C-alpha positions as CSV (number, residue, x, y, z in Angstrom):
1,M,-155.0,1.7,76.1
2,K,-152.5,4.3,77.2
3,F,-152.8,5.7,80.7
4,T,-151.0,6.0,84.1
5,H,-153.0,5.0,87.2
6,E,-151.8,5.6,90.8
7,T,-153.3,3.7,93.7
8,L,-153.0,5.4,97.1
9,P,-151.6,3.3,100.0
10,Q,-154.1,2.9,102.8
11,R,-155.5,0.3,105.2
12,V,-159.3,0.0,105.1
13,V,-161.2,-1.9,107.8
14,F,-164.9,-2.7,107.6
15,A,-166.1,-3.8,111.0
16,A,-169.7,-3.2,111.9
17,G,-170.1,-2.6,115.6
18,E,-166.4,-3.0,116.3
19,S,-164.9,0.5,115.8
20,P,-163.5,0.9,119.3
21,A,-161.4,-2.3,119.1
22,S,-160.5,-1.7,115.4
23,V,-159.3,1.8,116.0
24,A,-157.3,0.7,119.0
25,A,-155.6,-2.0,116.8
26,E,-154.8,0.6,114.1
27,V,-153.3,3.0,116.7
28,E,-151.1,0.2,118.0
29,A,-150.1,-0.8,114.5
30,L,-149.0,2.8,113.7
31,G,-147.1,3.1,117.0
32,G,-149.3,5.8,118.4
33,S,-149.1,6.6,122.1
34,K,-150.5,10.2,122.2
35,V,-153.8,10.5,120.4
36,M,-155.5,13.8,119.4
37,L,-159.1,12.7,119.0
38,I,-161.0,15.1,116.8
39,A,-164.8,14.8,117.1
40,S,-167.4,17.5,117.4
41,D,-169.7,17.7,120.3
42,R,-172.4,16.2,118.0
43,E,-170.4,13.1,117.7
44,K,-169.6,12.7,121.4
45,E,-171.7,9.6,121.9
46,L,-170.1,7.9,119.0
47,A,-166.6,8.9,119.9
48,D,-166.7,8.1,123.6
49,P,-166.5,4.3,123.3
50,I,-163.5,4.7,120.9
51,A,-161.8,7.1,123.3
52,E,-162.0,4.6,126.1
53,K,-159.9,2.1,124.1
54,I,-157.1,4.4,122.9
55,P,-154.4,6.6,124.6
56,V,-156.1,10.0,124.2
57,V,-154.0,13.1,125.3
58,L,-156.4,15.6,123.8
59,R,-160.0,15.7,122.7
60,H,-160.7,18.5,120.2
61,E,-164.3,19.4,119.5
62,E,-164.2,22.6,117.4
63,V,-165.2,21.4,114.0
64,V,-166.6,23.9,111.4
65,M,-167.9,23.3,107.9
66,H,-165.5,24.1,105.0
67,V,-162.5,24.1,107.4
68,P,-161.9,27.8,108.1
69,V,-158.2,28.7,108.4
70,E,-158.7,30.2,111.9
71,V,-160.2,27.0,113.2
72,V,-157.2,25.1,111.7
73,G,-154.8,27.4,113.5
74,R,-156.4,26.6,116.9
75,A,-156.3,22.9,116.2
76,L,-152.7,23.0,115.2
77,R,-151.7,24.8,118.3
78,A,-153.6,22.3,120.4
79,A,-151.9,19.4,118.6
80,V,-148.4,20.8,119.1
81,G,-149.1,21.7,122.7
82,A,-150.3,18.2,123.6
83,E,-147.4,16.6,121.7
84,A,-149.8,14.4,119.9
85,D,-148.2,11.7,117.7
86,I,-151.3,10.5,115.9
87,L,-154.7,11.9,114.9
88,V,-158.0,10.0,115.2
89,S,-161.0,11.7,113.5
90,V,-164.6,10.6,114.2
91,G,-167.1,12.4,112.1
92,G,-168.1,13.5,108.6
93,G,-166.2,15.4,106.0
94,S,-165.6,18.5,108.0
95,T,-164.0,16.5,110.8
96,T,-161.8,14.5,108.5
97,G,-161.0,17.8,106.7
98,L,-159.7,19.4,110.0
99,A,-157.6,16.3,110.7
100,K,-156.1,16.6,107.2
101,A,-155.4,20.3,107.7
102,V,-153.5,19.5,110.9
103,A,-151.6,16.6,109.2
104,L,-150.7,18.9,106.3
105,T,-148.5,21.0,108.6
106,T,-147.5,18.4,111.2
107,G,-147.2,15.3,109.1
108,L,-149.0,13.3,111.8
109,P,-150.7,10.1,110.6
110,I,-154.5,10.0,110.6
111,I,-157.0,7.2,111.5
112,A,-160.3,8.2,110.1
113,V,-163.6,6.9,111.4
114,P,-166.4,8.2,109.1
115,T,-169.9,8.9,110.4
116,T,-171.3,10.1,107.0
117,Y,-170.7,9.1,103.4
118,A,-168.4,12.1,102.6
119,G,-165.5,10.0,101.2
120,S,-162.8,12.5,102.2
121,E,-161.2,9.7,104.3
122,A,-160.1,7.9,101.1
123,T,-158.4,10.8,99.3
124,N,-155.2,12.8,99.6
125,V,-157.2,16.0,98.9
126,W,-157.3,18.8,101.4
127,G,-159.4,22.0,101.5
128,L,-159.3,25.2,103.5
129,T,-161.6,28.3,103.5
130,E,-160.4,31.8,104.0
131,G,-163.1,34.5,103.8
132,E,-165.3,33.5,100.9
133,T,-162.6,31.5,99.1
134,K,-162.2,27.8,99.4
135,T,-158.8,26.4,98.3
136,T,-158.1,22.8,97.7
137,G,-154.9,20.9,97.1
138,V,-153.3,17.4,96.9
139,D,-150.7,16.1,99.3
140,D,-150.0,12.5,100.4
141,K,-149.4,13.7,104.0
142,V,-153.2,14.2,104.4
143,L,-154.2,10.7,103.2
144,P,-155.4,8.9,106.3
145,A,-153.1,5.9,107.0
146,S,-156.1,3.9,108.1
147,V,-159.9,4.1,107.7
148,V,-162.3,2.2,110.0
149,Y,-165.8,1.9,108.5
150,D,-168.3,0.9,111.2
151,A,-171.9,0.8,109.8
152,A,-173.3,0.9,113.4
153,L,-172.1,4.5,113.7
154,L,-174.4,5.6,110.9
155,T,-177.6,4.0,112.2
156,T,-178.5,7.3,113.9
157,L,-177.6,9.6,111.0
158,P,-180.7,11.7,110.2
159,G,-182.5,10.6,107.0
160,E,-182.1,14.0,105.4
161,M,-178.3,14.0,106.0
162,T,-178.1,10.4,104.8
163,V,-179.6,11.3,101.5
164,A,-177.5,14.4,101.0
165,S,-174.3,12.7,102.1
166,G,-175.0,9.6,99.9
167,L,-175.6,11.8,96.8
168,N,-172.4,13.7,97.6
169,A,-170.7,10.3,97.3
170,M,-172.6,9.7,94.1
171,A,-171.2,13.0,92.8
172,H,-167.7,11.7,93.4
173,C,-168.5,8.7,91.1
174,V,-170.0,10.8,88.3
175,D,-167.2,13.4,88.3
176,S,-164.7,10.5,88.2
177,M,-166.1,9.5,84.8
178,W,-164.6,12.6,83.2
179,G,-162.2,14.2,85.8
180,P,-159.0,15.7,84.5
181,R,-157.0,12.4,85.1
182,A,-159.9,9.9,84.6
183,D,-158.8,6.5,83.3
184,P,-160.5,3.1,82.7
185,I,-159.8,1.9,86.3
186,D,-161.4,5.0,87.7
187,R,-164.5,4.5,85.5
188,A,-164.8,0.9,86.6
189,L,-164.5,1.8,90.3
190,A,-167.0,4.7,89.8
191,Q,-169.5,2.5,88.0
192,E,-169.5,-0.1,90.8
193,G,-169.7,2.8,93.3
194,I,-172.9,4.1,91.6
195,R,-174.4,0.7,91.7
196,A,-173.6,0.1,95.4
197,L,-174.8,3.6,96.4
198,A,-178.1,3.3,94.5
199,T,-178.7,-0.1,96.1
200,G,-177.6,1.0,99.6
201,L,-179.4,4.4,99.6
202,S,-182.7,2.8,98.4
203,A,-182.4,0.3,101.3
204,V,-181.6,2.9,103.8
205,A,-184.6,5.0,102.6
206,D,-186.8,2.0,103.7
207,D,-184.9,1.3,106.9
208,S,-182.5,3.9,108.2
209,T,-181.1,1.6,110.9
210,G,-180.5,-1.4,108.6
211,V,-176.8,-2.3,108.8
212,E,-176.8,-4.1,105.4
213,G,-178.0,-1.0,103.5
214,I,-175.6,1.2,105.4
215,E,-172.7,-1.1,104.6
216,Q,-173.6,-1.1,100.9
217,T,-173.7,2.7,101.0
218,L,-170.4,2.9,102.8
219,Y,-168.8,0.5,100.3
220,G,-170.1,2.7,97.4
221,A,-168.9,5.8,99.1
222,Y,-165.4,4.3,99.6
223,L,-165.2,3.3,95.9
224,A,-166.4,6.7,94.9
225,A,-163.7,8.4,96.9
226,V,-160.9,6.1,95.6
227,A,-162.0,6.8,92.0
228,F,-162.2,10.5,92.6
229,A,-158.8,10.7,94.3
230,S,-157.3,9.3,91.1
231,A,-159.5,11.0,88.4
232,G,-159.3,14.4,90.0
233,S,-161.9,17.1,90.6
234,G,-164.2,17.7,87.6
235,M,-166.8,20.3,86.7
236,H,-169.3,19.3,89.4
237,H,-166.9,19.6,92.3
238,K,-165.5,22.9,91.0
239,I,-168.9,24.4,90.9
240,C,-169.8,23.2,94.4
241,H,-166.5,24.2,96.0
242,V,-166.8,27.8,94.7
243,L,-170.5,28.0,95.8
244,G,-169.8,26.4,99.2
245,G,-166.9,28.7,100.0
246,M,-168.5,31.9,98.6
247,F,-171.9,31.5,100.2
248,N,-171.2,29.1,103.1
249,L,-173.6,26.6,101.7
250,P,-174.0,23.1,103.4
251,H,-171.5,20.8,101.6
252,A,-173.5,17.6,101.0
253,Q,-176.8,19.4,100.1
254,T,-175.0,21.6,97.6
255,H,-173.6,18.5,95.9
256,A,-177.0,16.8,95.9
257,V,-178.7,19.7,94.3
258,V,-176.0,20.4,91.6
259,L,-175.4,16.8,90.5
260,P,-178.3,16.1,88.2
261,Y,-177.7,19.4,86.3
262,V,-174.0,18.6,85.7
263,L,-174.9,15.1,84.6
264,A,-177.5,16.3,82.1
265,F,-175.0,18.9,80.9
266,N,-172.1,16.5,80.2
267,A,-173.8,13.2,79.4
268,P,-174.6,14.0,75.8
269,H,-171.0,14.5,75.0
270,T,-169.5,11.4,76.7
271,P,-171.3,8.3,75.5
272,E,-169.1,5.8,77.3
273,A,-169.6,7.5,80.6
274,E,-173.3,7.9,80.0
275,A,-173.7,4.2,79.2
276,R,-171.7,3.2,82.3
277,I,-173.8,5.4,84.6
278,A,-177.0,4.2,83.1
279,Q,-176.0,0.6,83.4
280,A,-175.1,1.1,87.1
281,F,-178.5,2.5,87.8
282,G,-180.2,-0.2,85.7
283,S,-181.7,2.5,83.5
284,Q,-181.8,3.3,79.8
285,K,-180.4,6.7,80.4
286,A,-178.0,8.1,83.0
287,S,-180.1,11.1,83.9
288,A,-183.3,9.1,84.1
289,G,-181.6,6.6,86.5
290,L,-180.4,9.4,88.8
291,A,-183.8,11.1,88.7
292,A,-185.6,7.9,89.7
293,L,-183.3,7.5,92.7
294,R,-183.7,11.1,93.7
295,E,-187.4,10.7,93.6
296,V,-187.2,7.7,96.0
297,L,-184.9,9.6,98.3
298,D,-186.8,12.9,98.2
299,A,-183.5,14.6,97.4
300,P,-182.6,18.3,97.9
301,R,-183.8,20.3,94.9
302,A,-182.8,23.9,94.9
303,L,-179.7,26.0,96.0
304,R,-182.0,28.8,97.1
305,D,-183.4,26.4,99.8
306,Y,-179.9,26.4,101.4
307,G,-179.2,30.1,101.5
308,M,-177.7,30.9,98.1
309,P,-178.8,34.4,96.9
310,E,-180.0,34.7,93.3
311,D,-177.5,37.5,92.6
312,G,-174.8,35.1,93.7
313,I,-175.0,33.4,90.3
314,A,-173.3,36.3,88.5
315,R,-170.6,36.6,91.3
316,A,-169.8,32.9,91.1
317,L,-169.4,32.7,87.3
318,G,-165.9,34.0,87.0
319,P,-164.3,31.8,89.7
320,I,-166.1,28.7,88.4
321,M,-165.1,29.3,84.8
322,K,-161.4,29.6,86.0
323,A,-161.7,26.3,87.9
324,I,-163.4,23.9,85.5
325,P,-160.9,21.6,83.8
326,A,-160.2,22.2,80.1
327,N,-161.1,18.6,79.2
328,N,-164.7,18.8,80.4
329,P,-166.8,16.8,78.0
330,T,-169.1,19.7,77.1
331,P,-167.4,23.0,76.3
332,V,-168.4,25.5,79.1
333,T,-169.3,29.1,78.3
334,Y,-170.6,31.9,80.5
335,A,-173.9,31.5,78.8
336,N,-174.5,27.8,79.3
337,L,-173.0,27.9,82.8
338,T,-175.4,30.7,83.7
339,L,-178.3,28.6,82.6
340,L,-177.1,25.6,84.6
341,L,-176.7,27.7,87.8
342,Q,-180.0,29.4,87.3
343,A,-181.7,26.0,87.0
344,A,-179.9,24.6,90.1
345,W,-180.7,27.7,92.1
346,A,-184.4,27.5,91.3
347,G,-184.7,23.7,91.3
348,E,-186.1,23.6,87.8
349,P,-187.0,20.3,86.2
350,I,-184.4,18.8,83.9
351,N,-185.5,18.3,80.3
């Protein structure tokens, strides 16, 4: 073995039903006295009990998918104006992403309280969208200092969003098998993440309010994000970031649609990863295991269902080709990438 693995410094708290007290303890541990609480209006009922336990000087509700730069500008001005010394985000990936964007400029510490399975809370990756272009980067300033996972906050997450968000987390695991910096530790974390996500999502599909299933899914999503933060963004995420920014597609659903096509594309050229993924699913083949789970979950199937225009395929090819890492297991050409995108756009069966 010859590799370098970096583990990111972060406190992680699992505490079902105890997020208000747990967040308050994290704020105190970090020495915060002026909290900027970032939570959209949709998350108000979840954020209110937390707000009651911490010294909030500003509640910021403007949260927009893909973190547009103009939204970030307004949040930054609000943070500076309130003299906030700590950020608490309660919400999904867009909410965490906005907190990260504020932290990128201000250096303020973040306590993240996820209400989906996005995984952004466990990475030092930030993303901003300007016009049709989504830009991502890596900076330790945006890594939340603490994460509080409270399964009780996800018992009301709509079933459709649970499926899409959980499969987004699954995509972090799969991409971590062959990301540009992937190493044996990343693959081990990703394999366990796939197992936990498959178990948890299947349970949540039967009972969307069951805390045990939600906790398994949260656990898997956390492992997925940790692996992804180390391995780096692979082919799957490069495709989804370009498409999401260019056509304003919903983040989680885009990942859920594209994942099986990228897995089928890469698996034949990476036997170790294919075997690990298959084993995590308890299946003979990786793609078959994912397909069986998607059938149980009634997963999103086609990009056209979420607003992507068919002529967008040709527009996206160039930016995607530039973004895909050179070490992708299967060599990528304009021709085979076109076929992949056409299949994902139409939701065609995977052979």
